[in-house]
N, C-alpha and C positions, 0 to 999 in steps of 0.2 A: 497186226503187230508191225511196227516199223523198227527194223533192226538197225542199231546204231543211232537211235534217236537221242535227244538230249537227256533222256532219263534211262538210257539203256546201256548195253554192254559196249566194249570197244568196237569202233566202226569196222564192219566186215562186208564182204561181198554178199548182197542179199540173195542172189541166185544160188551161191554156194551154200549159204545157211539153209535156205529152203530145201535144197536137195539133200542136205545132211540130216536135218531134224524133221523133215516132212511137214505136214500141215499142222500149224499151231492155232489153236482156237483164239478168237478175238478176245483181247483182254477185257472188253466191255461186257463181261459175262454178268455183271451186276444188274443189268437192265431188268432181269427177271427175278432178282434176289431181294427178299424182304429183309433189309437190315433195320433194326430198331433204333438206329443212331444217326440218321441223316440230318445233320444240323441245318441244312438248307430248308428243311421243312419245319424247323423249330423243335424237333425231338431232341431228347437228351443224349449226348454222346457218352461213350463209356469211359470209366477210369482205366488207366493202363498201369499194370505192375509188371516190371521187367526184371527178372532175377537172373543174374549172370555169375556163374561160379568160375573158379580159377583152377585150371589143370584137371578137370574132372574127366575120367575115362568114359568111353562110350558104353561100357558095360557095368558102370558103377551103381545103377539104380535097379531096383527089383523089376520095374517095367521094361528094362532093357536087358534083363537076363541075369542080374546079380543074384547069387545064392547065399552070399555072405553079408551084404549090407542090408539092414532093415530100413526101408524107406516107405512106410505106410502112407504118409501124407502125399508124397510125390506120386506114388502108385495110384492113389485115389484121384489125384489131379488128372492123371492120364486117363483113368476110367471115366471121369466126368468131362473130358475134352478129347483132344486129339494128340497123337504121338507121331512125330515124323521120324522115319527110319533113315532118311538120307538128308540130314541137315548139316551144313558145312560152314566153316570159317575160311576166309581166303588166305590167311597166313597163320601158321601154327605157333604163335607167340603173342605175348601180352599186349603191348601198346598197339601194334598193328591190328590185332583182332578187335580191340576196343574202338579204334578209329573207324573200322568198317561198320561195326554195329551202330554207332552213334551218328554217322554221316551218310550211310547208304552208298559209300564209295569204296572202291578198292583202295587199300592202304597206299599203294603206289601212286594213285591219283592225288592223294592229299599229302604225299611225301612223309608218311609216318611208317618207319621200318623198325622191325625188331622190338626191343624192349628199352625204353628210355631210362637212363640212370638218374640218380640224384643229382640235382644241379644241372640238368641237361640244358643246353643253350637253344633248344628247339622244343616244339610241341604243336598241338593242333591249332591251326591258324584260326583266328577269330572271325575270318571271313567265311569259314565253313559253317554250314547249317547243321545243327544237331537235332536229335529227336526231341530234346527239351524245347528247342526253339520252334519246332513244328507244333508242339503242344501249346506253347505260349500264344500262338496265333489265335487259339480258341480260349484264351484266358484260363488255362489250366494252372493250378499250383504244381510246382515241379521240385523234386528233390533227388539228389544223388547221394547215396550212402554206400560207403565201402571204398574199394580200390579204384583210383582214378587212372593214373598212368598215361596221361596224355599231355604232360608238362607240369612240373611242380613249382614253376615260378608263379607268384601270386596272380599275375595278370592272365595266367592260362588255366587257372583252377575252374571247377565247374560253374561257380557263380558268374563267371564271365562267358559261359557258353549256354546260357538259357536256364540254368537251374537257380531257383530261389534260395536254396540252401544246400549245404554240403557238410558231410561228416565222414571222415575216414582217413585212410593212408594214401599219400600221393603217388605211391608206386608199390612194387611187390614187397611182401613182408620179409623176404630174405635179403633185401638190400639194406643191410645193417651190419654193425661191427662183428656180429657173431656168425656171419656167413662162413662156411667151412673153407673157402678159398680166399678169404679176405686178406690174409697175411701175404698172399702172393700177388695181389692186385697192385698195379702201378699207382692207382689212386684208391686207397681203402674206402669202403663205404662209411659214411658218417652215421651218427645216431638217427634212428627212425622216428619221424615226427607223426603225431596224430593232429589232424587239422579240422577245425570247424569253420566253415565258410572260407575265409582267407587267413584265419588266425591259428597259429600253432598253439594248441592247448596242452600238449604234452610233447616236449622236445626230445624225449628219450624213451621211446616205448620199450619196455622190458619183456622178458619171456613171460613173466606173470601177467603183464598187461595183455599180451597176445592171447592168453587163455580166455580173456573176456571179450575179445573182438566180435565174435559171432553173436554173442548175447547183446552187446552194445548196439551193433548194427540192427539187430532184430527189434530191440526196444525203440530205437529211433524210427524205424520203419513203421511200427505200430502207432507210435505217437503221431507221426505225420498223417497217417490214415485217419486217426481220430480227430485231429485238428482240422482236417479238410473234408470231413464227411458231408458237408453241405455244398461243396463245389467240386467240379471235376479236377482230377489230379493225375499226374504222371510220376510214378515212383520207380527210380532206377536203383536197384539194390545189387551191388557188385561185391560179392563175398571175397574176402582175402583167401579163404580156404577153398579147396584142399591143397593149395600151393604149399610147398615146403618152405620153412620148417612147420611141421604140423603142431597145432595147439588146439586144445579142447577144454571146455569149462568143466568144473568139478561135477556138474550135473550129468555129464555124459562120459566122463573119464572112466575107462576100464569097464564100461557097461556092455560093450560088445565082446563076444568071445573070439573075435577075429582081429583084434589089435587096434592100434591107434588110428589107422586110416579109416577103419570102419566106424570108430567112434566119431571122427570128424564128419563123415558123410551122414551119419545118423543125426548129428547136431544140425547140419544144414537142413535135413528133413524136418527136424523139430522147428527150426526157424520158419520154414515154409508153412508148416502147420499153424504157427502163431499168426502169421500174416493172413492166412485164409480165415482163421478164427476171427481176427479183427475185422475183416471185410464182412463176415456174416453177422457179427454182433452189432455192426453199425448199419446193417441193412444194405450193404453195397455189393454183396457177392454176385447178385444177378446182373449187375450192370458194370462189371469190371472184367476186362481182358487181362488174364494172368499168363505170362510167358516165362518159362524156365529153360535155360540152356547154359552152355559153357563157352569159354574163350578158345579152347584148344584141347587136344588130347592129353593123356597122362605123361608125366616126366619119368620115364621108365627106368633110368639109371639110379633112381632112389629106392628101388626094390620094394619092400613091403610098405614104404611110405608113399608109394605112388598108386594111381588107380589102374584099372584094367580096361584095355581096348578090345579084348577078344570078341570076335574072331578077326579083327582088323590088323593090318600090318603096321608095325612101328608105332611111334607115339609123338609127343610134343617135339617140336624142332625139326620135323620132317613133314613133307607134303603127301606122304603115303596116307592111306585112309585113317590109320590110327592117330595121326596127328591133326587131321582136319575135319573128320566126321565126329559130331558130338550129339549128345541127347538133346531133344527139343520136345517140350510139352506145352500145349496152349489150351486154356479153358475160357470160354465165354458163353455162359448158359443161354440157350435159346438161339444162338447163332452158330456156334461150333457144335456139331452133333457129338453127343457123348459116346465114348468108347470106340472112336474111330482111329484107324492107323493109315497114314498116308506114305506111300513109297516113292512118290515123285520127289526129286531133289528141291532144295531151297537153300538159301545162304543168308548170313547175317546182313549182307548188303541189301537184302530185300525187305528188311524190317521197317526202315524209314518210309519208303513209298507205300508199304502196306498199311502202316499206322496212319500215315497222312490220308490215305483213302478212307480209313475208318472214321477219322476225325473231320473229314471233309476240309482238310487243310491244303494250302498251296505248297507245291513242291518248290525247292530252291530254284533260283534263276540260273545258277551254274549247273553244269552237268553232274549227274550222279550215275551210278552204275546199277543200282538195284532196280527191280521191277516189282509191281504189286502182285503178291502171291496169295491174296485173300481167298481166291477160289480153292486153293489147295488146303488152306487151314479150315475152310468151311465144308470140305469134302464135296464140292460141286461135282455133279455127274460129268465125267469126261474132262475134268480139269487137268491141264498139263502145265509143266514148267514153261514159262515164257521166254527163257534165255536160249540163245544158240549154243552158248558154252559158258562155263565158269573157268576162271584162271586162278592158279595158285602160285604165289610168289613166296620167296623166303630170303633170308639174309639181307644183303644190301641190294634189293630190287632184282633178284634173280627169278626169271620166269622158269619154273621147274615142272609144272604140270598143267594140262588142259583137260577138262572133262566135258563131254557132250551134255547139252542142256537136259536131255532125258535121263542122264545118269547112267547110261548103258556102257559107255566107253570112257576110259581115262588114259591119256597119253603122258608119259614121263619123258621130259627132254633131258639130254645129257647134263649131268650135274653131280657134284659130290654131296653125300648126305651122311649123317651120323647114325650109328647103330650101337646098341649095348654090346660090348666086346668081352665081358667077363661076368662071372656069377654076381648077382646083386646081393645086397646086404639087408639086414633086418633092424639096423640101429639108426636109420635115418641119414646115414652118410652115403654120398654118391660114389659110384664106381666110374671108371673112365669109359668114354665112348671110343669106338673105333670108327674108321671112315671107309665108306665104299663109294665107288664112282660108277655112274652109268656112262658108258662110252658111246652109246648109240641110243636113239629113241626106243622106248619100250611101251607096248600097248597092252592094256588089260581090259577084259570083258567083265565089268563089275556085275552085270546082271547074272552071271553064272559063276563068278570067281571073286567073291567079296573079300577074300584073304589075299588077293593079288599074288597068286602063286605061279601063274603061267603067262609068260610073255607071248602074245599072239600077233605081234606086229607083222611077221612074215606071212601069216595066213590072211591078213586083212589089209592089203595095200591101199584100197580105196579109202577105208576109214582112216588109216594112218595119214594119207595125203591130205584129207579134209581137215583133220585136227592140226596138222602142221601148218596149213594155210591159216587157220584160225589163230594159231600161236603167233604167226607172223603179223597178223593184224593187231594183236595185243602188244607186240613189241613196238610197233609203230606208234600206238596210242599211249601206252603206259610205260614204255621203256623196257630194258632188259640188260643188266650189267654183263651177263654172259656173252651177249652179242654186241656189246658196246653201243646200245641204243638208249637214248635219253627220254623219248616219249613226247609227242607233240601235245598230249592232253594232260600233262602233269602240272599240278599247281604247287606252289611253295608252301612249306610248313612255316609256322611262326618262328621267328628268330629273336633270341634274347641277346641284346648287346652286352659285351663284357663290361664289367664295372670299371 
């Protein structure tokens, strides 16, 4: 492994990295692996279905410990494939997380921070390479369905980023006039549009309309599968739910004894079941890689209208484990062993290079941060995470945490973060956050303290120093507002000129 290569993590001292993470197996583990999809040999490459939910908690699925949400299709998906217990997003919020997933880059590298609002004068640069463009190299049909949130200007919508078709909301479903704090905003949210390709087909999505969104997304996804059953395809289904405000169809309304949030999760499970059924009925299930994950943790100040991250600390909007560790399930019959659980870490930035490897596609010429983690997904004997470290940013490019590549240690750098400061409600209305501040670095041993209860920085000075040095390398490369660093490896986002 070459640390700091063009497709790797921020440039760091190789000797330091090796002393910290120990021996890492060569990434060319595939030489002895029989993949049925090597296009260089003329074999058929797999379809890819990537399902991405919004604000789902780590413990919201039965296969991740939920005792309240009935998720039989997703639980079966886990039984038929693999479940990652340490899967991460690099930023705990909407746009940034999606940029990482689709580009294989830290959001800081592509200058997408936080959550872009309606009419944003920025978005994902057209020079960045998306998963859809990776798939197009191999003549895949491509579709994005659901929430986009990487720029709502027509020139920045999915059809300009490698997707043949798009149907969905351009940003979060709460960015509309009915937002509970809209009256206090300097610029109130406008009407929420529903878009097909680049055309607004409904300029004012209503509450009633939102009850149909999950059904519409699912129907569009099934239709895309049926229309492209004779050719390879990449389907990106980004659900608007369970982001607040919560909406569910009449089919699932009040069906769960555990309230609206459970209804919403169960409808997402139904949706997944419909997609799996469409794959099977069209004879595609054996040659399709299905991935299910989420953009960040639950929005905890919404009380019973938010998910559960137990036993993890905090939630969305923080880089504590509850904000950045999310469920991840993958199924690929005959390649991913059924019923496996992988405890090695991985991150959304790793999906682009991993899928590129599967499709035998070329990686972008520009630098990305993700690395191929297919050995982890396929439960290869002795497979280890190939990164020296993962970096967690939030707000306007604040480097707030660094985790060792093996997932054993996590360092929190001095920063302010939010936490729920009062009893939450059951009516869908948020309560206020309080603020806490770390005045000094804190170190947690995740291998024995998943809930991050005990700061062990004082007892592990060598580990602390190593992670601090890795953090300094990230600042140099990706920047850090907290230390007034701009980053030598940062690329510009797209800019929309004012009319």
